[in-house]
N, C-alpha and C positions, 0 to 999 in steps of 0.2 A: 420372530421379531423383524419388522421392516428395516430397510437399509438405513434410513435416516435416524431411526432409534438406535441402531447398531453404531452408527457414527457418533451419536451423542454419548453412548457408553464408552467408546474408545477414547474420545477426547477427554471426557471426565476422568478416566483412569490415568491418563498420561499428562494432563496439564498440572502444573505446580502452582498453587496459590491462585491469585487473580491477576489479570493483566495478560500480556502476551508472553508466551513461553516458547523458546527455541527448542528444536528437537535434534536428534542425531542425523536428520536429513536436512541439509542446508536450505533447501527450498520450501520446507514445511514448518509452519508455526501454528501453535494452538492458542486460543484465546478464551478466557473465562471472565465473567463478571457476575457478581452476586447481587447487584442492584443496578438500577438505571444510572447512567453516567451523565455528567454535564457535557455539553458540546465541546469537543477537544480538537484543535487543529493538529494535523500530522500529514507528512508526505507518505502516501501509499505507493509502494512499488507496484509495477505492472504485475497483477496477480489475479487469481481466482479465489473468491471468498465464499465458502459454503457454511451457512449457519445450520447447526443441528438442533438448536433449541434457542428460543428467544427471538428478538428482532432488533434491527439497527437502522438508523437514518444516517446517510452520508450526504454531504452537500459540497458543491463547488460553486462559489458565487451565489447566484439566486436559484441555481438548479439543485434540487434535492431528490433523492430516491430512498425508498424503504425496502429492505429485504428481510427475509425470515427463512424458516425451514422449508418453505414451499418455493423459494426463489433464491437464485445465487447472484452475486455481484461479480462483474468482470471489469477490471481496471486495465486498460490497454497500454497506457504509458504511465510513468511515475507522475502522480498528481498531488497537489496540495489540497487536501480535503479536510472537512470538519466532520468528525464522527460522533455519534450520540446513541448509546445503547438505550433502547426504549423499554424492553421487556426482560426483566431478570429478577431473581430472588434467590436466597440461599437454598430454598427447596427446589426451584427450577432455574438454575443459573443459565445465563447466556453462554453458549458454547459454539465456537467457530473454528473452522480449519482454513488457514490461509496458505495457498500454494503459489509461490512466486513463479512467474513465467520465465523459462530459460530461452533467451533470445537466440542463442546459437542452435539449440535443439529445434526451435520453431523454424529457423531458416533452413535447417537440414531437412525437415519434414516437407517444406514447400519445394525444395530442390528435388526431392525424390518423387514428388507428385508431378512436377513439371507443368502445372496449370497456370493460367494467366491470372492477373489481378484486376478485378472489376472495380469501377468507381463505386464509392459508398458514401452515404451521408450518416452512417451510424455514429452514435456518440462514443467518445473514448471512455466514458463512465456509463455503464448500463446494468440494468437488472433484468434477469430472464427467468421464465418458469423453470422449476426444478427439472433436471434431466436424470432419469434413473440410471443411465449408463455412467454419467459423471459421478453420481453419488456412490455407485458401486465401486468405481475406480478409487474414489477418495477413501472409502472404507478399507479397501485392500492396501492402499498406501499407508494410511495411519496405522492399520493393523500390523504393519511390519515392525512397529515399535515393540510389539510383543515378542518378536523374534529378531533381535538386533543383528544376528549373524547373517540374516538374509538381505539386509538393507543395501549393502554395496552392490549386489548383483541384481536385485529386483526393483529397487526404487527408480532407477533411470528408465526401466521398461514401462512402469506404470505411469511415470510422469510423461513419457512420450505418448502413451495412449491418451492421457488427459488432454495434451496439446492437440493431438489429432482430432479428438472429439470437439474441441473448441474451434479448430480450423474448419471442420465440416458442419458446425452448428450455425445458428442464425447470426452470430457475430463474426463468422469466419472472414468476410471481406475486410472488416476493420483490422483484425490481426494480420492479415496478409499485407495491408498497406503499411502497418508499423514495421513489418519485417522486410519490406522491399526497399532496397537501396535507391535513393533518389527521390522517394516520395516525401512530401512535406511532413507527414507523420514520422517517418524514419529520421528525417533531418532534425526535427524538433526533439525527438527522443535522444539523438546524439548530443544535442545542445544541453538537454537536461542532465545527461550523464557527465558532460564536461563541467557544468556548474556544480554538481554534487561532489565531484572529485576535489574541487578546490574552493568550497563554499566559504572557508574561513579566510580567504585572501582576496584582495581587490581583483575584480575581473574587468576586462575590456570587452565590450560587446563585439567589437570587430574580431577579436581573437576567438570568441565563442562561435560567432557566425562562420568564420573560416573553418573551424573544426567541424561544424555541421554541414559545410558545403553550401552556404547560403550567403546572400548579401545581408548587411545589418538591418536594412529596412524590411526585407522579407522575413528574417528571423523574428523581428519584433512583432510583425503583423500575425504570423502563423503561431508563434509562441503564445501570444495573448489570446488568440482564438481558441486554442486547445486548453490552456491552463487557467484562463481567466485572469492572468496577471503578467506583468512584464518580467523579463529575465532577472532584473535587479530585485523586484518584489519577491520573486521565487527564492533568490539567494537569501534575502532577509528572513523568510520563513524558515529556511534550513538552519540559519544561524540561531535564531531564537529557540527553535525546537531542540537543537543540540545543547544550548545553554540550559534549557529547562531540564533536560536529561542529566546533565552534569550536576546540577543542584539537587535534583530529586534522588538520584541513585548513588552519586559519589560524594555528596556533602559539600560541594564547592560553594564558595560564597558568590554573591551576585557579581562582585567586581572581578573575581577570578574567572567565573564562567563567561562573562561578557568579553573579557580580554582574550580568552581561549578561542572564541569563535570569531574574533576579528574586530571587536568594538574597541576603539581607543578612548571613547567618551562615555563614562558611566551614566551620565544624565541621559544621553541619547539612548543607550541600551535600556535603561529603566523605562523611558518614555515609550519606546517601540515595543518593549515586552508587555507593558500594560495595555497597549492598544490591541495586541494580538490575543492575550490571554485574559484580559479583563481585570487584572490586578497587578500591582508591582511585584517584582520577583520574590521578595521575602514572604509577602502575604500569600501569594499564589502557592509557594512550596509548602507553607504551613497548612493551607487548605487541603492540598493533595495528601499530605501526611495524615491529616485528620480523617480524610475520606478517600482511601486509595482507589475506589471504584471510579472516582471522577477522572482519573487519568487514563482510563481504558480508551484507546483511540482506534483500535482495529476491530 
């Protein structure tokens, strides 16, 4: 059995139902879809996504990429994307392993190497041909779920190996910039983290810029260049996606969910929700309950 087929078997064995499934390893999630999905907005954490079966399209603004079992997706910073499963069926489901990038581990690896950081024009969202070494490491990482007593000792070692292979791969220069203090990518990444920590409260751009170590004008320019939206638009997406989760998984009403994520005006919440998801809150949640595969975002 080749390694991508082995990874498919491992994911299928450990994923529960459809959608995204957390695991005993905090940085590892498994995703399954039994049918193509509708385009779904979501914020993707900085991560490596390896599809073992099926295919997916992800978009940011007008830029789209497609990846499958022969290609992997690398998201270098947290990005607001639109995901769309293209190829999936009950007989051959979409199966994916998502490995979040540990920023501290990445910085430690770079420090141990002691190498410089070259300029790069690589995109923060990229698809690359499958790497047998990465697939092998992903198989060993997901395979630890069969031996949960080994996870605590071995998972960090395999995650470190995966990060090393990413750093030494074609996208290494991009990851090095993200992890290098003072680079614009690192500063925007810090701004994103600041917005995500308090997305349900009013934010002052000057405060976010100060936390990122930038001027407000520089933050606005570089933030939009990387994420294709302004900091306030980014915050709005976070709020609406969390409201959707509250309604879908916790049964919250539209008014309760809107208030919980920072909206004081129900009409504004409904209007902006419809603009992002294509339907008002109640209709959207009814549609997702009727067709759960539509909500698969990763």
